[in-house]
C-alpha positions as CSV (number, residue, x, y, z in Angstrom):
1,M,74.8,-8.8,132.7
2,N,75.6,-11.2,129.8
3,V,78.3,-10.6,127.3
4,Q,76.0,-9.5,124.5
5,R,74.3,-6.9,126.7
6,L,77.8,-5.6,127.8
7,L,78.9,-5.3,124.2
8,H,75.7,-3.4,123.2
9,T,76.2,-1.1,126.2
10,A,79.6,-0.1,124.9
11,D,78.1,0.2,121.4
12,R,75.3,2.5,122.6
13,I,77.8,4.8,124.4
14,S,79.9,5.1,121.2
15,T,76.8,5.5,119.0
16,W,75.3,8.2,121.3
17,T,78.7,10.1,121.4
18,G,79.1,9.9,117.7
19,K,75.6,11.1,116.9
20,T,75.8,13.9,119.4
21,F,79.1,15.3,118.1
22,A,78.0,14.8,114.5
23,W,75.9,17.9,115.0
24,L,79.1,19.8,114.7
25,I,78.8,19.3,111.0
26,V,75.8,21.6,111.0
27,A,77.6,24.1,113.2
28,L,80.6,24.1,110.8
29,M,78.3,24.7,107.8
30,L,76.6,27.6,109.5
31,V,79.8,29.2,110.7
32,V,81.5,28.9,107.3
33,C,78.4,30.3,105.4
34,A,78.2,33.2,107.8
35,E,81.9,33.9,107.4
36,V,81.7,33.8,103.6
37,F,78.9,36.2,103.7
38,K,80.7,38.6,106.1
39,R,84.0,38.4,104.2
40,Y,82.7,38.9,100.7
41,A,79.4,40.7,101.1
42,L,80.2,42.9,104.0
43,N,84.0,43.0,103.8
44,A,84.2,42.3,107.5
45,P,86.2,39.0,108.0
46,T,86.3,37.4,111.4
47,A,89.7,37.0,113.1
48,W,88.9,33.8,115.1
49,I,86.9,31.9,112.5
50,Y,89.8,29.8,111.2
51,D,90.8,28.6,114.7
52,A,87.1,27.9,115.5
53,N,86.7,25.8,112.4
54,N,89.9,23.8,113.2
55,M,88.7,23.1,116.7
56,M,85.2,22.0,115.7
57,Y,86.5,19.8,112.9
58,G,89.1,18.3,115.2
59,T,86.5,17.6,117.9
60,L,84.2,16.0,115.3
61,F,87.0,13.8,113.9
62,M,88.1,12.6,117.4
63,M,84.7,12.1,119.0
64,C,83.3,10.1,116.1
65,G,86.1,7.5,116.1
66,A,84.4,5.3,118.6
67,Y,81.2,5.3,116.6
68,A,83.0,4.1,113.5
69,L,84.7,1.4,115.5
70,A,81.4,0.3,117.1
71,H,79.8,-0.1,113.7
72,D,82.9,-1.6,112.0
73,G,83.1,1.4,109.8
74,H,86.9,2.0,109.8
75,V,88.7,1.4,106.5
76,R,90.2,-2.1,106.3
77,G,92.2,-3.6,103.5
78,D,90.0,-6.6,103.2
79,F,91.4,-8.2,100.0
80,L,92.5,-11.2,102.1
81,Y,90.7,-10.4,105.4
82,G,87.2,-10.9,103.8
83,K,88.2,-14.4,102.6
84,F,89.1,-15.6,106.1
85,K,86.8,-17.5,108.4
86,P,85.3,-15.6,111.4
87,R,87.7,-17.4,113.8
88,T,90.7,-16.4,111.7
89,Q,89.4,-12.8,111.4
90,A,88.9,-12.7,115.2
91,A,92.4,-14.1,115.9
92,L,94.0,-11.5,113.6
93,D,91.9,-8.6,115.1
94,L,92.8,-9.7,118.6
95,V,96.5,-9.7,117.9
96,L,96.3,-6.3,116.3
97,F,94.2,-4.8,119.1
98,I,96.6,-6.0,121.7
99,V,99.8,-5.2,119.9
100,F,98.8,-1.8,118.3
101,F,95.5,-0.5,119.5
102,L,95.9,-0.8,123.3
103,P,99.4,0.8,123.5
104,G,98.5,3.4,120.9
105,I,95.2,4.6,122.4
106,G,96.6,4.3,125.9
107,A,99.5,6.6,125.0
108,L,97.1,9.0,123.3
109,T,94.8,9.2,126.3
110,W,97.7,9.6,128.8
111,A,99.5,12.2,126.8
112,G,96.3,14.0,125.9
113,W,95.4,14.3,129.6
114,S,98.9,15.8,130.4
115,Y,98.5,18.0,127.3
116,F,95.1,19.3,128.6
117,N,96.4,19.9,132.2
118,E,99.3,22.0,130.9
119,S,97.0,24.0,128.7
120,L,94.5,24.5,131.5
121,A,97.2,25.6,134.0
122,M,98.3,28.4,131.7
123,R,94.8,29.2,130.4
124,E,96.2,28.7,126.9
125,Q,94.6,30.8,124.1
126,T,95.0,31.0,120.3
127,F,97.3,33.6,118.8
128,N,95.1,36.1,116.9
129,A,93.3,39.4,117.3
130,T,90.4,37.7,119.1
131,P,91.9,34.9,121.1
132,L,89.9,31.7,121.9
133,P,90.6,29.4,124.8
134,L,92.4,26.2,123.7
135,Y,92.1,24.0,126.8
136,P,88.4,23.0,126.3
137,F,89.4,21.7,122.8
138,K,92.5,19.9,124.2
139,F,90.2,18.2,126.7
140,M,88.6,16.4,123.8
141,I,91.9,14.5,123.2
142,P,91.8,12.4,126.4
143,L,88.0,12.2,126.3
144,A,88.0,10.8,122.8
145,G,90.8,8.4,123.8
146,A,88.9,7.1,126.7
147,I,85.7,6.4,124.7
148,V,87.7,4.8,121.9
149,M,89.5,2.7,124.5
150,L,86.2,1.6,126.0
151,Q,84.9,0.5,122.5
152,G,88.2,-1.2,121.8
153,I,87.9,-3.3,124.9
154,A,84.4,-4.3,123.8
155,E,85.9,-5.3,120.4
156,I,88.5,-7.4,122.1
157,I,85.7,-9.2,124.0
158,R,83.9,-9.6,120.7
159,C,87.0,-11.3,119.2
160,I,87.3,-13.6,122.2
161,V,83.6,-14.6,121.9
162,C,84.1,-15.2,118.2
163,L,87.1,-17.4,118.8
164,R,85.0,-19.5,121.2
165,T,81.8,-19.7,119.1
166,G,83.1,-19.4,115.6
167,A,80.7,-16.6,114.7
168,W,80.7,-12.8,115.2
169,T,78.2,-11.5,117.8
170,P,75.6,-9.1,116.2
171,R,76.4,-5.4,116.5
172,L,74.0,-2.7,117.6
173,K,71.8,-1.7,114.6
174,D,71.9,1.8,113.4
175,A,70.7,3.7,110.3
176,E,72.4,2.1,107.2
177,E,72.9,3.0,103.6
178,M,70.0,0.7,102.6
179,D,67.6,2.7,104.7
180,V,68.7,5.9,102.9
181,V,68.3,4.2,99.5
182,A,64.8,3.1,100.4
183,Q,63.8,6.5,101.6
184,Q,65.2,8.2,98.5
185,L,63.4,5.8,96.2
186,A,60.1,6.0,98.1
187,S,60.1,9.8,97.9
188,S,61.1,10.0,94.2
189,T,58.5,11.1,91.7
190,H,60.7,10.1,88.7
191,V,60.8,6.3,89.4
192,D,57.9,4.0,88.8
193,E,57.1,1.1,91.2
194,A,58.7,-1.6,89.0
195,S,62.0,0.3,88.7
196,R,61.9,1.1,92.4
197,R,61.6,-2.6,93.3
198,E,64.4,-3.5,90.8
199,A,66.7,-0.9,92.2
200,M,66.1,-2.0,95.8
201,E,66.8,-5.7,94.8
202,K,70.1,-4.7,93.2
203,A,71.1,-2.6,96.1
204,K,70.2,-5.4,98.6
205,H,72.2,-7.8,96.6
206,I,75.3,-5.6,96.6
207,D,74.9,-4.9,100.3
208,E,74.5,-8.6,101.1
209,A,77.6,-9.4,99.1
210,A,79.6,-6.8,100.9
211,R,78.5,-8.2,104.3
212,Q,79.4,-11.7,103.3
213,R,82.9,-10.5,102.3
214,S,83.4,-8.6,105.5
215,S,82.2,-11.4,107.8
216,G,84.0,-14.2,106.0
217,E,80.8,-16.0,105.0
218,R,80.3,-17.7,101.7
219,P,77.3,-16.9,99.4
């Protein structure tokens, strides 16, 4: 297995995990809408809904972290970073991954596993009229940590490859904002063909400029 295939394998795991748990957004919407209807239309609020919302949102937040890392989607202060050459970016990323990422995520995973075991041993539940089990939710902490750690190791390898070659290895492709823009313009009945082409050209220009800044390339 070559390095590129190894990196894409890690990217696929993170992408699949993120897309799977992203469906929690739909579940959250349905639960909240149902609770609003019950609370204000039927005057029958649900005791456990607040805890369930917190657990679903927390799970969504944790389990999609690896997806964002795999697609370079985390927020970065790139005022200076975007002006660096790829090798400089890779060197900076490598140092930050080793000094901050590995110890931080390692501690999160280890502590999360202990946290889950303690919760499981006592069959921990929420404190309300209709208690919910907490230990399945707490299991998400070490699980998310392990997946983010896997993706982080892939990012470290990506940095090392960039230091050797002087260029970033391509990431696994996924749906991007440009795809959404194209779909919206194609289905719009209020935009003629000339305006549609002009809007796509402007959007592509903005997208390309952003990519060049993030990769350290020059137009």
